[in-house]
C-alpha positions in Angstrom: 43.6 82.9 29.4 45.0 79.8 32.0 41.5 79.1 32.2 40.7 78.4 28.5 43.7 76.9 28.0 42.7 74.1 30.9 39.5 73.9 29.5 40.9 73.3 25.7 42.7 70.6 26.9 40.1 68.7 28.5 38.0 69.0 25.9 40.8 67.3 23.6 41.3 64.9 25.7 37.7 63.6 25.6 37.1 63.8 22.1 40.3 61.6 21.8 38.6 59.3 24.3 35.5 59.2 22.7 36.8 58.6 18.8 38.7 55.4 20.8 35.4 53.9 22.2 34.2 54.1 18.7 36.8 52.3 16.8 34.9 49.2 16.0 36.6 45.8 17.7 37.3 42.9 15.5 35.9 40.7 18.1 33.1 42.6 18.5 32.4 42.9 14.6 32.6 38.6 14.7 30.1 38.4 17.7 27.6 40.5 15.6 28.2 38.2 12.3 27.8 34.9 14.7 24.8 36.5 15.9 22.9 37.0 12.6 24.2 33.8 11.5 22.1 32.0 14.6 19.5 33.6 13.1 19.9 32.3 9.6 19.8 36.2 8.7 22.1 35.2 5.5 21.3 38.4 4.1 23.0 40.8 7.2 25.6 37.9 6.9 26.3 39.2 3.2 26.8 42.5 4.0 29.5 41.7 6.8 31.4 40.5 3.9 35.0 41.6 2.6 34.7 43.6 -0.7 36.9 40.4 -2.3 34.4 38.0 -1.1 31.6 39.8 -2.6 33.4 39.9 -5.9 33.2 36.0 -5.9 29.9 35.7 -4.8 26.8 37.5 -5.0 23.9 38.1 -2.6 21.4 36.0 -3.9 23.8 33.5 -4.7 24.8 33.3 -1.1 21.9 33.7 0.7 20.7 30.8 -1.8 23.4 28.5 -1.3 22.9 28.9 2.6 19.2 28.2 2.5 19.8 25.6 0.0 22.0 23.6 2.0 20.2 23.5 5.2 16.8 22.9 4.5 18.3 19.7 1.9 19.5 18.5 4.7 16.8 19.2 7.1 19.2 21.3 9.8 18.1 21.8 13.0 18.8 23.4 16.2 21.8 25.7 14.1 24.5 26.7 17.1 27.3 29.0 16.2 29.7 30.3 19.4 32.2 32.4 19.5 34.2 33.4 22.8 35.2 36.9 23.0 39.4 36.9 24.0 40.1 38.7 27.0 43.0 40.4 25.8 43.4 42.6 23.2 43.7 41.0 19.6 46.7 42.1 18.0 46.3 41.7 13.8 48.8 39.6 12.2 51.6 40.3 9.8 49.2 40.5 7.0 47.1 42.8 9.0 44.1 40.7 9.5 42.8 38.7 12.5 42.0 34.8 13.1 39.1 33.8 15.3 38.1 30.1 16.1 34.2 29.5 16.2 32.6 26.2 17.1 29.3 25.3 14.9 26.9 22.2 15.6 23.7 21.3 14.1 21.4 18.0 13.8 20.6 16.9 10.2 18.6 14.4 8.7 22.3 12.2 8.7 22.8 13.0 12.6 24.6 15.5 14.4 27.5 17.9 12.4 30.0 19.6 14.6 33.5 21.5 14.2 35.6 24.1 15.1 37.2 26.7 11.9 38.7 29.4 11.6 37.4 32.9 10.3 39.6 35.5 9.1 38.6 39.4 9.7 40.1 42.1 7.3 40.5 45.8 8.2 38.5 47.5 5.1 38.2 51.6 4.8 34.4 52.3 4.0 32.7 55.1 3.4 31.8 55.9 7.2 35.6 54.8 8.1 37.7 51.7 8.9 35.7 48.5 9.8 36.6 45.1 10.2 35.0 42.5 7.6 34.7 38.7 7.3 37.1 36.9 4.5 34.4 34.5 3.4 35.0 30.9 1.9 33.0 27.6 1.7 34.6 25.5 4.2 32.9 28.2 6.8 29.8 26.0 5.8 31.4 23.1 6.4 35.1 22.5 6.5 35.4 19.7 4.0 33.7 21.9 1.5 35.6 24.2 -1.1 35.2 26.2 -3.5 33.6 25.2 -6.3 32.1 22.0 -4.7 28.7 20.7 -4.0 27.1 18.6 -1.1 25.6 15.5 -2.1 22.5 13.9 0.2 22.4 10.1 -0.2 19.7 8.2 1.2 20.1 4.3 2.6 16.6 2.6 2.4 16.5 0.8 5.2 15.5 -3.3 5.5 12.0 -3.6 5.8 10.8 -5.9 8.5 8.6 -9.2 7.8 5.1 -10.0 8.9 5.2 -13.6 10.0 2.2 -15.9 11.3 2.2 -17.7 14.7 4.5 -20.3 13.5 6.8 -18.1 11.9 6.1 -18.6 8.0 6.5 -15.8 6.3 3.4 -13.7 5.0 5.6 -10.9 3.5 9.2 -10.9 3.4 12.2 -9.3 1.2 13.6 -11.8 -1.6 14.6 -11.8 -4.8 12.5 -11.4 -8.0 12.9 -10.6 -11.4 12.2 -7.5 -13.7 11.4 -8.7 -17.2 12.1 -5.6 -19.6 12.9 -5.1 -22.9 15.6 -3.6 -24.7 13.7 -1.4 -27.6 16.4 -1.6 -30.1 16.6 -4.9 -30.3 12.6 -5.4 -31.3 13.2 -4.4 -35.1 10.6 -4.3 -37.5 8.8 -6.7 -35.1 8.1 -3.8 -32.5 4.2 -4.0 -32.4 4.2 -8.1 -32.8 6.8 -8.2 -30.0 4.7 -5.8 -28.0 1.5 -7.6 -28.5 3.0 -11.2 -27.9 4.5 -9.6 -24.0 0.9 -8.5 -23.8 -0.9 -11.7 -24.7 1.3 -13.9 -22.1 1.3 -11.3 -19.4 -2.2 -9.7 -19.3 -0.8 -6.0 -19.5 -2.5 -3.9 -21.9 -0.7 -2.6 -25.1 -1.0 0.7 -23.9 0.5 -0.2 -20.7 3.4 -1.7 -22.0 3.9 1.5 -25.0 3.6 4.1 -22.0 6.6 2.4 -20.3 8.5 2.3 -23.6 8.2 5.8 -24.3 9.4 7.1 -20.9 12.1 10.3 -21.9 15.2 8.5 -20.6 14.6 5.6 -22.8 17.0 5.0 -25.9 17.7 1.8 -28.1 20.2 0.5 -25.8 17.9 0.8 -22.3 16.7 -2.1 -20.4 13.0 -0.9 -19.8 11.6 -3.0 -17.0 8.0 -3.8 -18.2 7.4 -6.2 -15.3 8.6 -7.4 -12.0 8.0 -11.3 -11.0 8.9 -13.5 -8.2 11.0 -16.1 -10.0 9.6 -18.7 -7.8 6.2 -17.7 -7.8 5.5 -17.1 -11.4 8.3 -19.5 -12.8 5.6 -20.2 -15.7 5.0 -16.6 -16.4 8.8 -15.6 -16.7 10.1 -18.4 -18.3 7.1 -18.1 -21.3 8.0 -14.3 -21.2 11.9 -14.8 -21.5 11.3 -16.9 -24.8 10.1 -13.3 -26.6 13.0 -11.7 -28.9 14.5 -8.6 -26.9 13.1 -9.4 -23.9 15.8 -9.8 -20.9 15.3 -10.3 -17.3 17.2 -8.4 -14.8 18.0 -9.2 -10.9 16.1 -7.5 -8.4 15.1 -7.5 -5.0 11.9 -6.3 -3.6 9.0 -7.6 -1.3 7.3 -11.2 -1.3 4.1 -12.4 -0.8 4.3 -16.4 -0.3 0.5 -17.2 0.1 -0.3 -14.4 -2.7 -4.0 -13.9 -2.9 -4.9 -16.2 -0.2 -3.9 -13.1 2.2 -3.8 -10.3 -0.2 -6.5 -8.4 1.9 -4.9 -9.3 5.3 -1.4 -8.4 4.3 -1.3 -5.9 1.4 1.4 -4.4 -0.8 3.9 -1.6 -1.4 3.2 1.2 -3.7 5.1 4.4 -4.5 4.4 7.8 -2.9 2.0 10.3 -4.1 3.5 13.5 -5.2 1.1 14.9 -1.8 2.1 12.2 0.3 5.7 13.1 -0.2 6.4 15.8 2.2 4.4 14.3 5.6 6.5 11.2 5.0 9.9 13.3 4.9 8.7 14.7 7.9 8.9 11.4 9.2 12.3 10.7 7.9 11.9 8.9 4.8 13.3 9.4 1.3 10.6 10.4 -1.3 12.1 7.3 -3.5 10.8 5.0 -0.8 7.7 2.5 -1.2 4.9 2.8 1.3 2.5 0.0 2.6 -0.7 0.3 0.6 -3.9 -1.6 2.2 -3.5 -4.3 4.6 -1.2 -4.9 7.8 1.6 -3.4 5.5 -0.3 0.1 5.6 -1.5 -0.8 9.2 2.1 -1.3 10.7 4.0 1.0 8.2 6.3 3.0 10.2 7.2 -0.1 12.4 8.0 -2.2 9.2 10.0 0.4 7.9 12.4 1.5 10.4 14.8 4.3 9.8 16.3 5.5 6.6 20.0 6.4 6.7 21.3 9.2 5.1 24.6 10.4 4.2 26.0 13.8 3.3 29.1 14.1 1.5 31.2 16.5 -1.0 30.0 15.3 -4.6 32.2 13.4 -6.4 34.6 12.9 -3.2 34.8 10.4 -0.4 34.5 13.0 2.1 31.9 12.5 4.2 30.2 15.7 6.4 27.6 13.6 8.3 26.8 9.8 8.2 23.5 7.8 9.6 23.3 3.9 9.4 20.0 2.8 8.5 17.8 1.0 11.2 16.3 -2.2 9.6 12.3 -2.3 10.4 10.4 -4.5 13.0 9.4 -7.8 12.5 5.8 -8.5 13.0 4.6 -11.9 14.5 1.0 -12.3 14.1 -1.9 -15.3 15.2 -2.7 -16.1 12.4 -2.4 -19.6 11.2 -1.0 -19.7 7.6 -2.5 -23.3 6.9 -5.9 -22.5 8.1 -5.4 -18.9 6.4 -5.1 -21.1 2.8 -7.5 -23.4 3.4 -10.3 -21.2 4.4 -9.1 -19.3 1.0 -9.2 -22.3 -1.1 -12.8 -22.9 0.0 -14.1 -19.5 -1.1 -11.8 -19.3 -4.4 -14.9 -19.2 -6.7 -16.9 -17.3 -4.7 -17.6 -14.0 -3.3 -17.3 -14.3 0.4 -15.2 -14.1 3.7 -14.1 -16.1 6.6 -12.9 -15.1 10.1 -11.2 -17.8 12.3 -10.7 -17.8 15.6 -9.9 -19.1 18.9 -12.4 -18.7 21.3 -11.0 -19.0 24.6 -8.2 -16.9 23.7 -9.2 -14.4 21.1 -6.1 -15.3 18.8 -7.1 -14.6 15.2 -6.5 -17.6 12.9 -7.7 -16.3 9.5 -9.2 -13.0 8.1 -9.9 -14.1 4.3 -12.0 -12.4 1.5 -12.7 -13.4 -1.8 -12.5 -13.0 -5.0 -8.8 -11.5 -4.4 -5.9 -11.0 -6.5 -2.0 -11.8 -6.7 -0.1 -8.6 -4.3 3.1 -10.0 -5.9 1.7 -8.8 -9.4 -0.2 -5.9 -8.1 -0.2 -3.3 -11.2 -0.9 -6.1 -13.6 -4.1 -7.7 -11.5 -5.1 -4.4 -11.2 -5.5 -3.5 -14.8 -6.7 -7.0 -15.2 -9.7 -6.9 -12.8 -10.4 -3.2 -12.0 -13.7 -3.6 -13.5 -14.6 -6.9 -12.0 -18.6 -6.7 -10.0 -17.0 -9.0 -7.4 -14.5 -6.5 -6.2 -11.4 -8.3 -6.1 -9.5 -5.6 -4.2 -12.4 -5.1 -1.5 -11.5 -6.6 2.2 -14.8 -8.1 2.6 -13.8 -9.4 6.5 -13.9 -5.6 7.7 -17.0 -4.6 6.4 -20.6 -5.0 7.9 -23.5 -7.3 6.3 -27.2 -8.4 7.5 -26.2 -11.5 9.7 -29.6 -13.4 9.0 -30.3 -16.0 11.2 -26.7 -16.5 12.9 -28.3 -13.7 15.4 -30.8 -15.8 16.8 -28.8 -17.1 19.6 -27.9 -14.0 20.7 -32.0 -12.7 20.3 -32.0 -16.3 22.6 -29.8 -15.3 25.1 -31.0 -11.3 25.7 -34.9 -12.8 26.3 -33.0 -16.1 28.5 -31.4 -12.5 30.5 -34.7 -10.6 30.6 -36.4 -13.9 32.0 -38.7 -13.4 29.4 -38.1 -16.9 28.1 -36.6 -19.7 29.9 -34.9 -23.4 28.3 -38.5 -25.0 29.0 -41.2 -22.6 27.7 -43.2 -24.0 24.7 -44.9 -22.0 22.4 -47.3 -23.4 20.1 -46.3 -22.0 16.4 -48.5 -23.0 13.5 -48.7 -22.2 9.8 -45.9 -20.8 8.0 -46.8 -17.1 8.8 -47.3 -14.8 11.1 -48.5 -11.4 12.4 -50.1 -9.2 14.4 -52.9 -6.8 14.1 -50.7 -3.7 14.2 -47.9 -4.9 11.7 -50.7 -3.7 9.0 -50.3 -6.0 5.4 -46.7 -7.3 7.3 -46.0 -11.1 7.7 -43.0 -13.1 9.0 -42.6 -16.4 7.6 -40.9 -19.6 8.6 -39.4 -22.5 6.8 -40.5 -25.6 9.1 -43.9 -25.9 9.5 -44.1 -29.1 11.0 -43.1 -28.2 14.4 -45.8 -26.5 16.1 -44.7 -26.8 19.9 -41.2 -24.9 19.8 -39.2 -24.1 22.9 -35.7 -22.2 22.2 -33.9 -25.0 21.7 -36.3 -26.3 18.5 -36.3 -22.9 17.1 -32.5 -22.7 16.9 -32.3 -26.1 15.4 -34.8 -25.5 12.9 -34.0 -21.6 12.7 -37.8 -20.0 13.5 -38.2 -16.3 12.6 -41.8 -16.7 14.2 -40.6 -17.5 17.5 -37.9 -15.0 17.3 -39.6 -12.7 16.1 -42.4 -12.8 19.0 -39.5 -13.2 21.6 -38.1 -9.9 20.5 -41.1 -7.9 20.8 -41.9 -9.5 24.1 -38.5 -8.3 25.1 -38.8 -5.2 24.1 -37.1 -2.2 22.2 -35.1 -1.0 25.6 -33.8 -4.7 26.5 -33.5 -6.0 22.9 -31.1 -3.0 21.9 -29.2 -3.2 25.3 -29.0 -6.7 24.9 -27.3 -6.1 21.8 -24.9 -3.6 23.0 -23.9 -5.8 25.8 -22.6 -8.2 22.9 -20.1 -5.3 21.6 -22.7 -3.4 19.3 -22.5 0.1 18.3 -19.0 0.1 19.8 -15.7 0.4 17.6 -13.4 -2.5 17.8 -10.4 -2.0 19.4 -8.0 -4.3 16.8 -4.9 -3.6 14.4 -7.1 -4.1 11.4 -10.2 -1.4 11.0 -13.0 -2.9 11.3 -16.5 -1.6 10.6 -18.5 -0.9 13.3 -21.7 -3.1 14.2 -24.9 -1.4 14.4 -28.2 -1.9 15.6 -30.9 0.4 13.0 -29.9 3.6 11.0 -32.4 5.3 13.3 -33.0 3.3 16.2 -35.5 0.7 16.3 -38.9 2.8 15.9 -41.5 0.1 15.8 -42.8 -2.9 15.8 -42.4 -4.5 12.8 -38.5 -3.6 12.5 -38.1 -5.0 15.9 -39.6 -8.3 14.9 -37.4 -8.2 11.7 -34.6 -7.6 14.1 -35.6 -10.7 16.3 -34.3 -12.9 13.6 -31.5 -11.2 12.1 -32.8 -9.2 9.3 -34.3 -5.7 9.7 -31.5 -2.9 9.8 -29.1 -4.6 12.0 -25.5 -4.9 10.4 -22.3 -7.1 11.6 -18.9 -7.3 10.9 -17.8 -11.2 10.4 -14.9 -10.3 13.1 -17.9 -9.4 15.5 -20.0 -12.1 14.9 -17.7 -14.5 15.4 -16.4 -12.5 18.9 -20.1 -12.8 20.1 -20.0 -16.5 19.6 -16.9 -17.1 22.1 -19.4 -16.1 25.0 -21.2 -19.5 24.4 -17.6 -21.1 24.6 -16.0 -19.4 27.7 -19.2 -19.3 29.9 -20.6 -16.0 29.5 -17.7 -13.9 28.8 -17.0 -12.5 25.3 -13.4 -12.9 24.3 -11.8 -9.7 23.2 -10.0 -10.2 19.5 -6.2 -10.1 18.7 -4.6 -10.1 15.6 -0.4 -9.6 16.9 1.0 -12.5 18.6 2.8 -11.6 21.8 4.7 -13.2 24.4 2.3 -13.1 27.0 -0.9 -14.3 25.1 -3.2 -13.7 28.4 -6.8 -14.0 27.3 -8.8 -10.5 27.8 -12.8 -10.4 27.6 -14.2 -7.8 25.3 -17.1 -8.1 27.4 -17.7 -10.2 31.2 -20.7 -11.9 32.0 -22.7 -11.0 29.0 -25.1 -13.7 30.3 -25.2 -16.3 33.6 -22.8 -19.6 32.4 -26.3 -21.6 32.5 -27.7 -19.5 30.0 -24.8 -19.8 27.8 -24.9 -24.0 27.8 -28.6 -23.3 27.0 -27.3 -22.0 23.7 -24.5 -24.2 23.3 -26.6 -27.1 23.7 -29.0 -26.2 21.2 -26.0 -25.0 18.3 -24.9 -28.9 19.1 -28.1 -30.0 17.9 -28.0 -27.6 14.8 -25.4 -29.8 13.4 -26.7 -33.1 14.3 -30.3 -32.9 13.8 -31.0 -29.2 12.5 -30.1 -26.8 9.5 -26.5 -27.7 9.4 -26.6 -31.3 9.7 -25.2 -34.1 9.3 -22.0 -33.8 11.8 -18.6 -34.4 11.3 -17.3 -37.7 12.4 -14.9 -37.4 14.9 -15.3 -34.2 15.3 -18.1 -32.5 17.8 -19.0 -29.2 16.3 -21.6 -26.8 17.3 -22.9 -23.9 15.2 -25.8 -21.7 13.7 -26.9 -21.4 9.8 -27.8 -18.1 8.5 -29.5 -17.1 5.1 -29.4 -12.8 4.9 -32.3 -11.7 2.4 -31.0 -8.0 0.5 -34.0 -7.2 -0.8 -35.4 -3.2 -1.3 -39.0 -4.0 -1.0 -41.2 -7.1 0.5 -41.6 -8.6 -3.2 -38.5 -7.9 -3.7 -37.0 -11.1 -4.7 -33.2 -10.0 -3.8 -29.8 -11.9 -3.4 -29.1 -13.9 -0.2 -25.9 -14.3 1.8 -25.3 -17.9 3.2 -23.7 -18.0 6.9 -22.3 -20.0 9.2 -20.7 -20.4 12.7 -19.0 -22.9 14.2 -16.7 -24.2 16.8 -15.3 -27.2 18.4 -16.8 -28.3 21.4 -14.5 -30.5 22.5 -10.9 -28.4 21.9 -12.8 -25.3 22.0 -9.9 -23.7 20.0 -11.6 -23.0 17.1 -14.3 -21.4 15.6 -15.1 -20.3 11.6 -17.6 -18.0 10.7 -18.1 -17.5 7.1 -20.5 -15.5 4.6 -20.9 -17.2 1.1 -22.9 -14.3 -1.3 -25.1 -14.9 -4.0 -26.3 -18.4 -2.5 -30.1 -17.9 -3.8 -31.2 -20.8 -5.7 -28.3 -22.8 -4.2 -30.1 -24.0 -1.2 -28.6 -21.0 0.9 -26.9 -21.3 4.1 -25.7 -25.0 3.0 -23.1 -23.6 0.7 -21.0 -22.2 3.5 -21.7 -24.9 5.3 -20.0 -27.5 3.6 -17.3 -25.2 3.3 -16.7 -24.6 7.3 -17.1 -28.5 7.6 -14.5 -29.3 4.7 -12.4 -26.9 6.7 -12.6 -28.7 9.8 -11.8 -31.9 8.3 -8.9 -31.1 7.3 -7.0 -28.6 9.5 -4.7 -30.5 11.8 -4.2 -28.8 15.2 
């Protein structure tokens, strides 16, 4: 009996101990809640709330609120910490327990961190007593009270400017005017006013009506129709403001002082497309910001943009939760000379064509011009007016490739000299206007000047003899000819900020004598970009070294060669001496008074068959032999029946005469 009583006492004591160990401590329950919070398991967190809290907020509301806030502010690295007290926690006079926790996370407006208190309440549940969290909105953010919401505001950064080599602005931020209509003031003259606005601005009636019929528009609304630069478009602005109900509103935005002269080079800004928004938001942009479209505005977008600023606040109050100020975009300085850019564009303004200017000894790009063009200050309006223009005013011609015509002949001559197929004193007899080989079938090569019968490399360049260069290419051979062109950078991507199409030798390799002969004088399937063509001619300026073109101005502008020792110094001098005579007595005569030029003309025939009379592009490349600081390449389209390359020759010479440096 004594043994049985002792055993009963032991069992009773053990049950008591077991029961004590099973009692939930408030610090354990809160630790579990913190763990779920760190996992962002908001549904599990809801299960641990007090009954009073659950009566105020549903599970769906609780979960959605946390998820939405964290997603909207781009919450990252969410970390909630709670240090368990070492001593036993005693409830307060209300029977509740208070714990302090620390919270931190990164947001699009910067880091957020705070310490806050949480109240735990012991409640009677079906399975017994347990501790529950008395939740309220200031557990999300201490500044947030019940019934309040947060708001996220972006602060658009000041966009960096684009400047030429002398600091002249090519793209900058400045004052603009929004010209718009107040619908309620049009009255019965609505149709007449819209038509008048259309006639003056060039916008279609349909486009104006579309803007006036937006969902937010009321009779008293000012509806912006067109944005203009009051300086550049003063006449347009003044004419529009004479129309009844048309008003102006001050605004700020992007301005392009060179207008259409540098449109393809600089580009313009546009709103994001819907499918782009997510990618840009991941980069920290606001969906309402404009981004670079085309040109260097696009190429340098992230550098020009800077960093968007953000403010997270309690809506309708001054309570700031987090704030990150905007960071101004980077100013970018180019090697471009705005004066030269304008001069070259003025020469091409009424033509379809392109021009590239380099300093051949430093590689600095001085101008990149494409014509016809558009005014980037009025892009939306210009697009409506010019989108169907067959001359493609929105296409940047200077980064495309074209048949170089006879401008390739100096390269063919240089390759032949390097391979010792010819030397400076070799003379070959060529008579008549046509030549072929029996293996050509019925195909013939034609030359223009038949007065010269004893032809050396200099005369061949001076009078642009197709037969001579066809023969020389054949004698050089396919392998050596192709390797020679590759030594000049053919089939190699140009390392350059503005994307440039890669120059090519042929579509599927030079696979026959006819194609090799045609390639020798710049026809066949050879395609070159104007920038690459300009760079190849720097070889003749730099004693056989080909300069690497650069576009961005740096503190250290030490020239870099794209290719070193492409040809020997002696052979480069032979070519230069011949190109000097091209200007003095050859196809580019007469010379310019006081300027010592060397250059080469070219007329590229664009035809689909031998008998086809196709269109022609006229080329001229010239460089200053004395100063060696300016090389200009120009191509003018549709020069057939206009003496071919003579059109480009006159324009390039005019620029050399006007450009003071």
